C-alpha positions in Angstrom: -0.1 0.0 0.0 1.2 3.6 -0.6 2.1 5.7 2.2 -0.5 8.2 1.1 -3.2 5.4 1.3 -2.1 4.8 4.9 -2.2 8.5 5.9 -5.7 8.7 4.3 -6.8 5.7 6.3 -5.4 7.1 9.5 -7.2 10.4 9.0 -10.4 8.6 8.4 -10.1 6.0 11.1 -9.1 8.6 13.7 -12.0 10.8 13.0 -14.3 7.9 13.2 -12.8 6.7 16.5 -13.4 10.3 18.0 -16.9 10.6 16.6 -17.9 7.1 18.4 -16.1 7.9 21.6 -18.3 11.0 21.8 -21.3 9.2 21.4 -20.5 6.3 23.6 -19.4 8.7 26.5 -16.2 8.5 28.4 -17.4 6.0 31.2 -18.7 3.3 28.6 -16.7 0.1 28.8 -14.6 -1.0 25.7 -15.2 -4.8 25.4 -12.0 -5.2 23.2 -9.8 -3.9 25.9 -10.8 -5.5 29.2 -10.8 -2.9 32.2 -10.8 0.1 29.9 -13.4 2.8 29.6 -13.9 5.2 26.5 -11.6 7.7 28.2 -8.8 5.2 28.8 -9.0 4.5 24.9 -8.7 8.0 24.1 -5.9 8.6 26.5 -4.0 5.7 25.2 -4.4 6.2 21.5 -4.0 10.0 21.6 -0.6 9.4 23.5 0.5 7.1 20.9 -0.3 9.3 18.2 1.9 12.2 19.9 4.6 9.8 20.7 4.8 8.5 16.9 4.4 12.1 15.6 7.5 13.2 17.7 9.5 10.4 16.5 9.0 11.2 12.7 9.2 14.9 13.2 12.2 15.1 15.1 13.8 11.9 13.6 14.8 10.3 16.6 17.2 7.6 16.2 16.0 5.6 19.3 12.9 5.0 21.2 11.6 8.0 23.2 9.8 7.8 26.5 6.0 7.3 26.1 4.1 10.5 26.9 1.6 10.8 29.8 -2.0 11.6 28.8 -3.6 14.5 30.8 -6.4 13.7 33.1 -9.0 15.6 30.9 -12.7 14.5 30.7 -15.6 15.1 28.4 -15.0 17.4 25.4 -11.8 18.4 26.9 -10.3 14.9 26.4 -12.3 14.4 22.8 -10.7 17.8 21.9 -7.1 16.8 23.1 -7.4 13.2 21.1 -8.3 15.1 17.9 -5.4 17.6 18.4 -3.0 15.0 18.6 -4.4 12.9 15.7 -4.7 15.8 13.5 -1.1 16.6 14.2 -0.1 12.8 13.4 -1.7 13.1 10.0 0.1 16.4 9.2 3.4 15.2 10.2 3.1 12.1 8.2 1.8 13.8 5.2 4.5 16.5 5.2 7.6 14.3 6.2 10.2 13.7 3.6 10.1 10.2 2.0 13.8 9.4 2.7 13.7 10.7 6.3 15.2 8.6 8.9 14.0 7.5 12.3 13.7 4.7 14.8 11.4 1.8 14.2 10.5 -1.2 16.3 9.3 -4.2 14.3 11.6 -6.9 12.9 10.0 -6.8 9.5 9.7 -3.0 9.2 9.3 -1.6 5.7 12.5 -0.2 4.3 11.1 3.3 4.7 10.8 4.6 8.3 7.9 6.9 7.1 6.0 3.8 5.6 6.6 2.0 8.7 5.1 4.7 10.9 2.2 5.6 8.4 1.4 1.7 8.3 1.5 1.2 12.0 -0.5 4.2 13.1 -3.2 3.4 10.5 -3.6 -0.2 11.9 -3.3 1.0 15.4 -6.1 3.6 15.0 -8.4 1.2 12.7 -8.2 -1.4 15.6 -8.9 1.1 18.3 -11.8 2.7 16.2 -13.3 -0.9 16.1 -13.1 -0.7 20.0 -14.9 2.6 20.3 -17.8 1.4 18.0 -18.3 -1.8 20.0 -18.3 0.5 23.2 -21.7 1.8 21.5 -23.1 -1.7 22.1 -23.1 -2.4 18.3 -21.0 -4.5 15.6 -18.0 -2.4 14.3 -17.6 -1.5 10.8 -15.1 -3.9 8.9 -11.9 -2.6 7.4 -11.3 -3.0 3.5 -10.1 -6.3 2.5 -6.7 -5.0 1.1 -6.1 -3.0 4.4 -6.9 -6.0 6.5 -4.7 -8.3 4.4 -1.9 -5.6 5.2 -2.7 -5.7 8.9 -2.6 -9.2 9.3 1.0 -9.3 7.5 2.0 -6.6 10.1 0.8 -8.7 13.0 2.2 -12.0 12.0 5.6 -11.1 10.5 6.2 -7.9 12.7 4.7 -8.1 16.0 4.5 -12.1 16.5 7.9 -12.4 15.1 9.4 -10.6 18.0 10.4 -12.1 21.5 7.7 -10.6 23.4 5.0 -12.7 21.5 3.5 -15.4 23.9 2.1 -17.4 21.0 4.3 -20.5 21.5 3.8 -24.3 21.6 5.7 -27.1 23.3 6.2 -29.0 20.3 6.5 -27.8 16.7 3.0 -27.0 15.3 1.9 -25.3 12.1 -1.1 -23.0 11.6 -2.1 -21.8 8.1 -4.2 -18.6 7.6 -6.1 -18.0 4.3 -8.1 -14.9 3.4 -10.6 -15.9 1.1 -11.4 -12.7 -0.7 -8.0 -11.5 -1.4 -6.1 -15.1 -1.8 -3.5 -14.2 0.6 -2.0 -17.3 2.6 0.3 -17.2 5.7 2.0 -20.4 7.1 2.8 -19.8 10.6 5.4 -22.3 12.3 4.9 -22.5 16.2 7.4 -23.8 18.6 8.9 -22.6 22.0 10.5 -19.8 19.9 8.9 -16.9 18.5 6.6 -17.8 15.5 8.0 -17.7 12.1 5.9 -16.9 9.4 6.2 -17.1 5.6 3.8 -15.9 3.1 2.0 -18.5 1.0 1.3 -22.2 1.4 4.0 -24.8 1.9 4.1 -28.5 1.5 4.5 -29.2 5.4 1.7 -31.0 7.2 -0.6 -28.2 8.7 -2.0 -29.0 12.2 -4.9 -26.2 12.0 -6.0 -24.0 9.2 -8.1 -20.9 9.4 -10.0 -19.4 6.5 -12.2 -16.5 5.9 -12.6 -13.1 4.7 -9.4 -10.8 5.3 -11.3 -8.3 7.3 -12.6 -11.2 9.8 -9.1 -12.5 9.9 -7.9 -9.0 10.7 -10.2 -8.7 13.7 -10.1 -12.2 15.0 -6.2 -12.2 15.1 -6.4 -8.8 16.9 -8.7 -10.5 19.3 -11.8 -8.3 18.4 -13.7 -11.4 17.4 -13.4 -15.1 18.5 -11.1 -17.3 16.2 -13.8 -19.9 15.8 -16.5 -20.9 13.4 -16.8 -23.2 10.2 -13.5 -21.5 8.8 -11.5 -23.3 11.6 -10.4 -26.9 10.5 -7.9 -29.2 12.2 -6.8 -29.1 15.8 -9.0 -26.2 17.2 -6.4 -26.0 20.1 -4.2 -23.9 18.1 -6.9 -21.3 17.4 -7.7 -21.1 21.1 -4.3 -20.7 21.8 -4.1 -17.7 19.7 -7.0 -16.2 21.7 -5.6 -16.9 24.9 -1.9 -15.7 24.2 -1.9 -13.4 21.3 -2.7 -10.0 23.0 -0.4 -7.1 22.0 
């Protein structure tokens, strides 16, 4: 996906997040983030936006401290979130394509700007889904191409790192298929961090999960249960994901 597409998605998803949060109210529970209220969601995402914007804008070469969110409520908190979101969108839209700064996933795109635009688009989309569920309704799905990209980032980025808890005592293989986009991932699980390759392989698969890319995106981010007719083989691997994959 193009950097401009990520930035456009970030702008739209952040606006929808704020709109849903305002309708739900600061004290509404957020089912996708147990223990959180809407106020917590806005403080967290607003701080992430400011943190990411600072890295890109200042060209930082190492991880900076995570900023603390102010103890605002109501319209002031919503305004603070919108201000930080808007600043991030402008920073990414105006940053030079060849700028250098710190990134943090093992399979980060070669361009730091592409990394941050991608990461913040997905960060904001998932939390927009959280804000919508706080209204007591089903969230709106993301587009299939964007969903496929987010699944790829999650599998080859977050769960390739040492902090991932998705591990098995014995080697196992999980295969994921996005039925609408045709994307396939083969995830090799063991006592070490998962190793994911794009595409099908000849090796024996212990569990396969197939469905639309948007469903896979939501389920792998633990916003929907990884269950249903699309799960075949050993369902224990799907349960393992739901139990250990939280980021």
